Structures are given as C-alpha cells and as structure tokens.
Legacy VTK file of the C-alpha trace (Angstrom):
# vtk DataFile Version 3.0
C-alpha trace
ASCII
DATASET POLYDATA
POINTS 185 float
0.000 0.000 0.000
1.562 3.293 -1.008
1.940 6.254 1.318
-0.505 8.522 -0.536
-3.297 5.936 -0.363
-2.586 5.280 3.318
-2.704 9.032 4.070
-6.003 9.354 2.225
-7.447 6.426 4.201
-6.340 7.982 7.487
-7.944 11.296 6.524
-11.250 9.598 5.667
-11.266 7.723 8.977
-10.391 10.880 10.918
-13.195 12.893 9.266
-15.690 10.066 9.808
-14.676 9.693 13.452
-14.921 13.439 14.077
-18.321 13.552 12.390
-19.513 10.628 14.480
-18.332 12.198 17.720
-20.008 15.513 16.809
-23.232 13.631 16.084
-22.959 11.680 19.319
-22.242 14.804 21.359
-25.130 16.719 19.833
-27.732 13.941 20.014
-27.366 13.167 23.687
-27.139 9.434 23.036
-26.259 6.798 20.504
-28.630 4.558 18.594
-27.934 1.219 16.944
-27.249 2.656 13.450
-24.675 5.103 14.798
-23.107 2.409 16.919
-22.648 0.235 13.794
-21.109 3.190 11.942
-18.754 3.802 14.828
-17.770 0.101 14.904
-16.968 0.170 11.170
-14.820 3.275 11.632
-12.900 1.695 14.514
-12.442 -1.575 12.570
-11.046 0.385 9.613
-8.651 2.291 11.847
-7.442 -0.906 13.503
-6.971 -2.509 10.089
-4.906 0.408 8.821
-2.818 0.528 11.962
-2.086 -3.203 11.869
-1.226 -3.041 8.135
1.106 -0.119 8.722
2.844 -1.777 11.674
3.233 -5.129 9.933
4.698 -3.453 6.825
7.172 -1.503 8.959
8.148 -4.517 11.054
8.486 -6.803 8.039
10.550 -4.155 6.256
12.918 -3.878 9.200
13.247 -7.624 9.594
13.682 -8.379 5.912
16.209 -5.642 5.109
19.652 -7.006 4.472
22.302 -5.841 6.907
24.709 -3.494 5.150
28.356 -4.375 5.762
31.360 -2.210 4.920
34.498 -4.329 4.611
37.874 -2.709 5.230
41.256 -4.265 4.462
44.686 -3.319 3.186
46.094 -4.466 -0.152
48.187 -6.982 1.785
44.929 -8.628 2.985
43.046 -8.339 -0.324
42.721 -12.090 -0.884
41.331 -12.651 2.629
39.126 -9.581 2.240
37.569 -10.862 -0.977
37.003 -14.297 0.593
35.295 -12.769 3.653
33.187 -10.492 1.420
32.065 -13.477 -0.691
31.069 -15.430 2.427
29.109 -12.469 3.785
27.253 -12.057 0.479
26.572 -15.798 0.402
25.115 -15.452 3.921
22.662 -12.811 2.709
24.381 -9.560 3.658
24.793 -6.528 1.417
28.555 -5.930 1.314
30.304 -2.723 0.285
33.822 -3.475 -0.930
36.011 -0.681 -2.352
37.235 -2.919 -5.183
33.661 -3.242 -6.447
32.521 0.358 -5.968
35.383 2.765 -6.644
35.862 3.972 -10.207
39.064 5.443 -11.669
39.025 9.221 -11.373
36.462 9.322 -8.565
37.077 11.141 -5.289
37.741 8.203 -3.014
37.437 9.758 0.452
33.825 11.047 0.314
32.640 7.847 -1.396
34.187 5.677 1.311
32.965 7.901 4.145
29.390 7.842 2.801
29.523 4.065 2.355
30.616 3.657 5.981
27.895 6.030 7.239
25.292 4.025 5.290
26.475 0.716 6.790
25.093 -1.170 9.759
28.391 -2.924 10.473
32.049 -2.478 9.576
34.174 -5.599 9.244
37.866 -4.679 9.408
40.643 -7.112 8.567
43.718 -6.394 10.679
47.105 -7.322 9.269
50.763 -6.300 9.619
50.771 -4.137 6.507
50.589 -0.329 6.487
47.118 0.744 7.540
46.567 4.267 6.142
43.106 3.750 4.615
42.090 1.155 7.183
42.779 3.622 10.022
40.854 6.380 8.234
37.911 4.018 7.699
38.005 2.945 11.354
37.985 6.592 12.434
34.923 7.276 10.251
33.075 4.246 11.646
33.860 5.248 15.237
32.694 8.842 14.663
29.407 7.558 13.233
28.754 4.874 15.878
28.955 2.052 13.350
29.375 -1.417 14.893
32.918 -2.664 14.243
33.946 -6.314 14.022
37.738 -6.766 13.805
39.185 -9.847 12.106
42.768 -10.940 12.735
44.404 -12.209 9.534
48.110 -12.113 10.512
50.180 -12.955 13.570
51.750 -10.069 15.516
49.059 -7.557 14.594
49.029 -4.227 16.388
45.356 -3.724 17.158
44.513 -0.005 17.014
44.018 1.471 20.480
40.447 2.608 19.674
39.230 -0.971 19.125
41.366 -2.984 21.563
38.339 -3.556 23.788
36.208 -4.996 20.969
35.947 -8.763 20.581
37.498 -10.019 17.362
37.234 -12.969 14.994
40.461 -14.928 14.519
40.713 -15.913 10.861
44.207 -17.354 11.501
43.342 -20.174 13.893
39.551 -20.467 14.259
38.044 -22.999 11.851
34.587 -21.545 12.592
35.701 -17.932 12.044
33.334 -17.222 9.151
30.388 -18.712 11.030
31.233 -16.597 14.085
31.566 -13.534 11.852
28.174 -13.989 10.189
26.546 -14.494 13.586
28.183 -11.298 14.885
27.109 -9.321 11.818
23.536 -10.590 12.260
23.262 -9.203 15.799
LINES 1 186
185 0 1 2 3 4 5 6 7 8 9 10 11 12 13 14 15 16 17 18 19 20 21 22 23 24 25 26 27 28 29 30 31 32 33 34 35 36 37 38 39 40 41 42 43 44 45 46 47 48 49 50 51 52 53 54 55 56 57 58 59 60 61 62 63 64 65 66 67 68 69 70 71 72 73 74 75 76 77 78 79 80 81 82 83 84 85 86 87 88 89 90 91 92 93 94 95 96 97 98 99 100 101 102 103 104 105 106 107 108 109 110 111 112 113 114 115 116 117 118 119 120 121 122 123 124 125 126 127 128 129 130 131 132 133 134 135 136 137 138 139 140 141 142 143 144 145 146 147 148 149 150 151 152 153 154 155 156 157 158 159 160 161 162 163 164 165 166 167 168 169 170 171 172 173 174 175 176 177 178 179 180 181 182 183 184
C-alpha cells in the first residue's frame, strides 16, 4: 500500500470519526445505526494501523544488513574471501574494489559508504594501515558497529578498538560462522 493511499485512508477515517463524535455529542445518546457506523470506523482504523505496523516490522526484519568491509592491499585475498562469504550469507557488502571507479574522489565515497552501513568488518594485518585507520575513524565517529578480524600474527590492534571482541581468521576454523553471527546481531 503506497503512502498517498494510506494518508487518504487515514484522513477519511479521521473525518468520519470526528463527524460521528459531533453527532454523538449533539444527540445526547447513541442509537444502533450510529453504533454500527462507529464500529466500522474503529475496525477500519485498527486494520490500517495493523497493516502499517506489519509493513514496517516486516521491512525492518527483511532488510539485508549493510556491511562495509575494510582491508589493506596486503589482505586483499582474505578480504575478498570474507566479502564473498558475507554475500553468500545474505548480507549486502560494500567493498572498495567493487565500488570505486578510476578518477572518482575516493574519500567522500568511502565515508558515505561507511555512514550508510550497519556494520564495519575490518581485517587487521601487519601491513601499512593508512586507509584502514581512516575508515576505522569514520566508523567510530558515526557509531557504526565494528567487528575486527585478525588475519596475521603479531598484529598491532589499534588502540580505539582494543576492547572490541574479534574474529580470529588465523586459527579459528569456525571464524566465518562466528563472523556472520556477529554481523547478524
């Protein structure tokens, strides 16, 4: 049901209800015919309310979680594998390799993608972390849930996310399962 139709229905019910109440107030009582009219108006209002709520709830429940995946070039193979698994699990994944075009301004595109995400999955490795740190900073500023993934030994976890539980892709055979469960929450 589109918004315009729903608004029109609400207006009709509101006018009918106001008219009924004016009639009731002026007549000093309510007869059977008016009571039936009132019942129909209330039933219509309840029907519209329940339709609206079920559409909203279903929309929220059925929307795919949006995941921004962050990794350095050193971790690109692991990053692509994680992204594929997340897509296979039903998530909508934003990966820079798939969305950035030559000649585009990278920073605002990445920042907007992070802001539009529900979750940020960040692969932590030993390699230089210039973009990864910038992406982490953007996610933290925008209160985006962050799920770190360890892909190398001897990783320096950034101070800002040291207190966040991580997924260990190095040694945990169920790492992808644990990741998809964490993204779902």
